[in-house]
N, C-alpha and C positions, 0 to 999 in steps of 0.2 A: 085574487089569481081567475084569468081565465079560466072557462069552464070545457072547453071545444078546441080542437086545432083542426088544421087543413093540411092534408096529407095525398102526395101522387103517387098513385099506385096503378098498377100494371096485373091485369090475371090471365094475359095469355101473351105470348109475344109474337111481334107484328112490327108494323109501321107505326112507330111512338107516336105520330099523330093521331092513329085511327084504337089505338089500345092503350091510349094514357088517359085517364081520367082522377079527379079530385075527388076528394071524400071527405067526411067532418068524422073527426072521431074524438073519444071522452079526452081532455086533458091528461097527459101522464102523472100519474102518484110515483114517488120512486119508494122503490124497497128498503130496507135500512142501508145496505149496502151501494146503495146507487145516488145519482142526483139528475135533476133535471133539467136539461139543456134548454134555450128557448134558442133556436137558431137565428143567426143576421144574414147570412149570404151563403149560395150554392151555385158555382159555376156548373155549366152545363159543357161537360167535354163529350167528345167524340166517342169514349168506350161506354159512356153513360147511354147512348143512345145504340151503340151496339149489343148492351146488354139487355136493353128492351126490346131490339131486336132478335134477341138468342143467338148473337153472334162471338158473346166475348165469353173468355174461359170464365170456368166457375162459375156457369150459370145459378142464379139464385130461386130458390123455391119459389112458387108462385101461387097465390098472388104476392106481391115485391114492392116496394119502394126503391124508386131509382136515386142514384146522387151517391157519386164514391168521394167527394170530396164537400167540405162546408165548415162553418164555423160558427160560433153561436157563444153566449152568455149561461153560465151555471146560476139559475134561479131558487133553487130548490135543493135541501141535502136531508139525504136519508139521515137517522137517529145515529148510524154510525161512522158516520163519513168524516172525515179527520183532517185528510191532505189537501183539500180543495176549500176556495171558498166563495159564497156565493158573489158574481159580480164579476168571478174570473172567464176571459175570454179565452176560448178552448178551439181546438182543431178537433174533427170526428173521426174517427176509422171511418175505411171505405167500406165496411160490409155489413152499414146498420140502413143504408139509404139515407141520405141527406135532403131530401125535395119534401120538407115536412117542416110546422113552426115548431114542435118539439118532438123530445122524446127523453125517457129515463134509461140510465145506463151506467156500466160500473164506471169509476173515475179512473180504473186503472186503465181502461182505454182513449182516454183523452192526453193531451198534449197542451199545458197550458202555454198561450201565447202572452209577450210582453204586454201591455196595454197600450203603448204607444205605437201599435200596429193598428192602419185602418179594419177593422171587419173586414170588409169586402176581398181588401188584399190577403189578410189572415185565410181567407175561405179558399186561396189557390196557393198555397207554399206548401201541399203535400204530396201534390204529382209532378208537376211540371219543375220546379224549384228543388225540388229534391231529387227528381231523377237527374236534372242538370249538375247538382252537385256530386253526384255516384258517378255519373259517367266523367265527370274529371279526376275524382279520387280513388275509383276502385280498380282501375286497370293497368293505365300506365303512370309512373311516378315522374309528376312532370315539375320542372322549377321553371321560375321566372323567367321569361324571354322565349320559352318552348311555345312551338308550334302547336293549333288543334285544327281540322277541317270540320265541316257539317254541312251535310245538305239543309233544305227545310228550315233555314237560317231563320226566317220570319215566324216559323211557327211559335208557341207558346214557350215551349221547350227551348228551341232555340234562343229565342230572345235571353232567356233565364241563362242558357251559355253563357251569351255576350256580356252579360252584365256580370257572372259572379268570375269569369275567364279575366274579364278587365280589372276588376278588383285584386285579383290575387297574380296578376302580372303576368298570364298567359296572353298567348297572341293568337287573334281568331283569323280561319279562310271561312267565309261563310258565303256557300253558292246558294243562290234565288234563281227563281223563275222570272221574277218580274223586274223591270229596270226602274221601276219609280222605286222598288224598296233598298237601292243601293245608298244613295242619301241618310235615308230614314234611320237605317241599322248602323251606317256609322255614326249619327246622333246619339247613338245607344251604347257605343264603346267597341263598335264592331273596326278591326284593325285593316283587314281586307272584304271587301265585297264583291262578288262575280256573277257573271251569268252562270246558270248549269246548263251548259250546252255544252258541243262538241268540242270547243276551242279551249274549255274550264281548264285540262291539264298542261295545256303551256302556260294559260294564262296564270296559275296557280304557282308553275315552277318561276315565271317572271317576276309575280307580284313579291313574292317570299325571297327571291334572289338564291332560289335553290336551296333554303335550308329546308333541313330533313324535319318531316311531319309525320310523328311518330301516332297519332292520335286521331282516327276517324271515325265519327258519329254519324249515322244512319238511321234516317227514320221514314224516307222515301221507296227504297226499294229499286229493283228494275236497273237501268241504263245509269240514274242518278247515283246509284249504291256503287256499281263499276267504276265511275267517275271518282267518287270520294277514294277507294281502293287504289287505285291506280297511281295517285296523288301521294299515297304514304311511302316512307321511306324503308329500307331493308329492317323487317325483322318489327313493323309496327302493326299497331291493332284497330281493328273497326269493331266498334261496338253499334251493334243493331236494335233500335227499342221502339220502332214502328215500320208499318208498310203504306205510308198515304197512297202510294200510285197504286196499290194493290198488285203489284208486279213481282215477281220472285225475282231475289238477286243469284243470278247464275256466274259462279265464280272460275273464272279461266285457270287450268291446273297450274300456267307459269308463276301467277301469282301468289301458289304456296310453294311451289319449286325453286322458282330464283328470288322471291323477294320474301319469302320464309313470312307469308303474313300469319297473322293471326286474328280468327272471328267468335265476337262473341256477342250476347245480347242480353239485355235488362229487360225484367217486369218489374215494376218498382213496388206493386204491391207485395209480389211475392218476396222481394228484399225486405219490406215492411216486416210481414210477418214474420218474417227470419231471426229478424235484428232483434238484439237485446233492447230495454230501452238507453242505455248508456250508449250503445251504437247510433241510436236513432237521433238522441240529443247530440252526439257529435256532430252531425250533418245539421240538425234544427237548430243550436246554438247559434254558428257563424252565418246562416240562412234569415235568423232573426237579425239578430247585429245587422245585416244589410239593409233589409226590410226598413227596420228602424229609421236607419240614417238615409232612406231615403235611395239606395243604391241597386235597390234589385224590387221591380215594379212590373207587376203584369199589365198588361194594357187590356182596358175595358172598353166596348163598344155601346154597350145598351143592357141596359137593368130592367127587369120585368116583375111582377108580383106572381106569386104563386098561380093566381085565379088566372092569369095570362098564361099559363106554362105549355098551351098548346102554340100560341104565336112565339114564345120562346123557343123551343125544340125546331121548330122552321126556323127560325131566324139563328140557331145554333148549328144547325145543318148545312149553312153555307160558306163554301171554304172559302169563298173572296172575302170573310169578313176581317176587318182591321184591328181586332180585338175580340176578348173575351163575353160570353154571354152569360148575364150572372142573373140567377133570383133572388130578391132581395125580399128578406122575411121579416115579418113583425115591424116592419117599417113604420 
């Protein structure tokens, strides 16, 4: 058994490259009702960087370990643990800090993942695919053939929406800022991919032959959010889950009066905390099934060791990435 672990820590909020360091700590020992999880992978998400900067809701007490997502393998069991086994691949909760080699934790906080799923992919199933699943199931009762529109369709959450919707038979209109993404997203199952510009409204109507779109997904804000709202049918719903442009969504009064639109929001961490174990597994079950069959997969641009976390966070902050940046642990 290893005697020490590496842990990424910040003792004050600020520029992640300046305040984050890696320290050595003793190997964790489980209490009777705990297990030890040896981490395998943890992605670098924008929310992780925002948390280090002190700009994310629900700020942790510092010093703190970053990382809201990750997967690992159970390697040690406390004396009273019976419902999980050594060797189980598990997803960790978002409030414990995953950028570390290992952690002692209650098994009640873990989600066991089918062994057929690659640990790196498992590490990325809790935020973006789970968000996508809830976006498609929590707000509008969709049937096969129904249309959904989203902006920032090339984001990790947007790609998950495309892949899940394709499997469920929903059709997607996907707005992007760069023309080179059009063929790429079509290859992942997108039905329609259009540029997110002033011509989008007419282009959406033409591409869908005027079909009603009852669900819009917004993670950009500003003018892009308004374009999504304008494409919705009477009585449609727009769900916001991000603000990549850092611009507020200014809603014209007419969208409420003459289109009777609904505007909602989701923070997946809050949903996860409030959901029962059965509700969580009702979402994870089909997500795991799709992941096992290769139908749900998150692109990875590069992996880094925890010792190279400074380079990893610099890379992760680049918004022109083509995939996720991963901390590969205990490789």
